[in-house]
N, C-alpha and C positions, 0 to 999 in steps of 0.2 A: 630602492637597494642603499644603504650607508656603505661607507667605504671597508669599515671591517667585513661585514655582511658580502659585498662584491667580491673581493681578493680571497675571503673562504672558499667562496663556489668558486670562484676562477682556481684554485689550488687542489682543490677536489674533483674538478673536469679533467685538470691535466694529467693529475693521479692516474685516473680511472682511466681516460685514453693510452696511456703509457704501458699501463698493465694489461689492455689488450692485445698489444703487440708483441708477438713472438719472435725472437733472435732470426728465425729462420723465415717469415715473411718480408722482415727488413735486409734480406741477404746476408746474415751474419751466420759464422758457422756455428752449427750445433753441437751440445755438448757443454759439460761445465756446469757447476753447481751455482744456481741462483738462489737467494734465499727471499725473495718475491717474484711473482709472474712479471714478463713482459718486459721491455729493455730498461737499461741503467736509465739515470738521469744523462751521464757523463755520454751515454750511446746518441740521446735524442739531441742534446746539444752538438752533439759533431755532426749530426746530418741536417740539423737547423743552422748550422755555421756561426754558433755564438759559443762563449765559453760556458765552460761547466757551474762554473761559479753564477755566474749570470742564468742560466738556466734554473737552476740550485734554487736561486731566488725569486724566480717568476714562480715557480711550481710551491713555492713556500709560502707564497700569498703577501711577499714583502711588497712594499708601494714605491715599484720603480718603474723608472720609465721605458716604454718599449715602443717603436716606430712601428707602422703597419708594414714594411717590407719586412723586417724582423719575424712578426707574429705570423708573417705568411709563410715563411719559413720554417716555422715552427708548426704552423698547422699542417704545412707540407709532410716534414718530418713526421707528423702524427698520423698522416694519412685520412685527414677530415674530411668528412660529407662539407655540401654546400652550405646546410643548416648549422653543422658543428663549427664552422668556421664564423659565420655569424654569431655566433654564441660566443667563441673565445675573444673577436672583435669587441663586442659591447662589454665584455669583464673589463678583458684587461684595459680597453682605451675609454670605456668607461660616455660613452658614448649618447648623446642626446638624443631618445625618442622621437621616433617622425613626429608622432604625436604626443605631443608634453603635458597638452591642458586636455587632461580625460576628464570624464564624467565623476563624481562624488561618488563615495561606496553608495550612498543611497538612492544615486539617482542614474538609473539602469537606460543605457541608451532605447530610442525608438526605431523600430523598421519600419522603413517606407512603404506604400501602399503595392508597389510595384513588387520588392522582395517579399512583402505578404501573398499577394496574387502566386506568385512562383510557389511559396511554399501550399498554398492551396493544389495549383496545379499537380504537384507531385504527390498523387494520390495515395499511391502504392507503393511508395518511398518514403519509410520514415524519415524524417528529417528534422532536426535541430538546428537554430541559430544562435549562437552563444559570443559573445566578448568576449576581448582580451583577459581577461580576468576568470575565464570560463562560465561567467554565469550564463543561466539559459535567459534567452530576452524574445524565444520562439519557436514555433513547432507546430506539426500537423498533424491530423488527427489519426494519421497513421504511427507517428511516435505513442502518441496518447494509448494507443491500443497494444504496441509492442513493447515500450519502456512503461512507462506508469504515465498518471494522470498529473502531467506538471500543474494543473491550475489548484489543485488541491494543497500543493505546497506552497507557503507562505512564499512569497517575489524574494524576501531577503534571504532563503535557504535555498535558492534554485541553483544552486552551483556544482557543475556537471563532475568535478571534481569531488566534493565533499559526498555528493549523493552517490558516488560508488562505492565510497569505504561506510557509508551509514545507513544505505538501503539494502534492506535482504532482496527487493524485489532483482538489482541489477545482480548482487553477487550469484544468484539463484540460475540468473536467465542465460549469462553468458557459458558454458562449456569451459571454455579455458580464460575463466573472468580476469588472472594475471594479464594475459594476451591485452583484453579488451581494456583494464585500467592504462597498462604500459603505454598503449597506444594514446591516451590521451593526455598521461604523465610528460609523453615526448614533446605535445603542441604545446603543453602548459611549461615547460622548461625552456623551448624558444621565446616563450612571450618574456619569461623571465629574464632572459638575459639582453630582451631587446629593451627592457622599459627597466632598465636600472636605476631608476631615478624615484620609481614607485614606490615608498615602502612598505605599501597593503601586500607585496606580495611577501618579505619577509615573515610581516603576521601572522597572515595565512598558513605559511611553512611551518612555522612555530606551533600553530596552534593544531595542525595535521598532525605533526611529530609525536607531538605529547599526548595525542589521543588516541592515534591509529598506528600501531606497530608497524602491521602491514605496508602501510606509505613509507614508512622511514626505510623498511626496506627496496620497496619496488624504488622511491624517489631516488637512492642511491645507483641504481641499477638503470635508470631510466635512458634513452638517449635522446637525440635533439634533432624533433624534426618539426618542418612546417605543412606539413602535410601525407601524415602517413596513410597508405592503402593496403589494406588488409581484408582479408574474407573471415568472418564471425559468423559462429555456430551458435545459434541460441535454444535452448530448451523453453519453450513458454509454456504456461501452465496450461495452457488451452489450447493452445495449437500442436505442441509437440515442436519437433525438430524444425530450424527454419536457418538460412543460410542467408546471409547479406554478405554484398561489398560494398567496404566503408569508401567514400571519396571524401574528402575534405576540402572546400573550396575559401578561398579569402575574397569578403566583399569588401572590395574597396569602397572607401569613403572614412571621414574624421572618427568613426565610431570605432574603424577595426575590428567586424563582427565575422564570423565564421559559421558557413553552413555543410554541416556535417551530414552525408545525405548517404541512408543504408539504401540500396538496391537489389532487389530479391536477386540472387545468382543465377543464374539460367539455366536451364536443363533439369530444375527441381521444382519441388511443388509448395516452394515459399510464397509465390505470390498467388496462388489460391486458394491458399491455409489463408494467406492474410486478407483476401476480400470476403472469405466464411469469418474470420474473427472480427472483422469492422465491418458484416452484415448484422451480426448478434446484436439483439437488444440492450 
């Protein structure tokens, strides 16, 4: 991410977070007309213990110096979560990513034999392994039955974010498709902030925004989360209603892989339906 793009992302993030805070939640008296939702810039500056001018410049995306301690005060004033704090620090301080030398765009990481064995052992839990760019690098048989046969998709097109917006199978599958897509966008935004030196993200975002109007809207609304846990309802073409709990796990290692496990919700017929689905020729 180049400097202008990084500062623009920082500006948009601060504005979005400020707009989410009501005066009442911040302990300010109710009443009075406000032109925009949320707190005013000078109110955030007051809570953070900085001058209104400095905070305005920060929110405008100007290239100014910001110490970790001051950013921590800003994060507290905006009531950011742990993942949101990391995102703020990555954008504002332009920290070097932990894994700076990542594979080239045409070189997808390989998963280890032990991780592949784990994939297969999760027989009735659809599981997908992706890298930090959300490229799909591994999946099990259950995932092929519930989602789609990833083997039929060229490797360069197996990007989970792109598939969510281009493949009708995904859009028909999730009852609340926007919630489904937003969960992955929250993960993607966390990576976006972490790997500030990787120009690939800006290129990918520009492509998606230009091609898919829904992506632009959901991206602007997306949260930041390294591991969201949600309950998802699917309407499978053959198995009909299925409920899964999504658990996202980080796989430690140089490739920075993520394991997304969809566990059949307890006290539902999801697991038995999945067994029947996988038994079909």
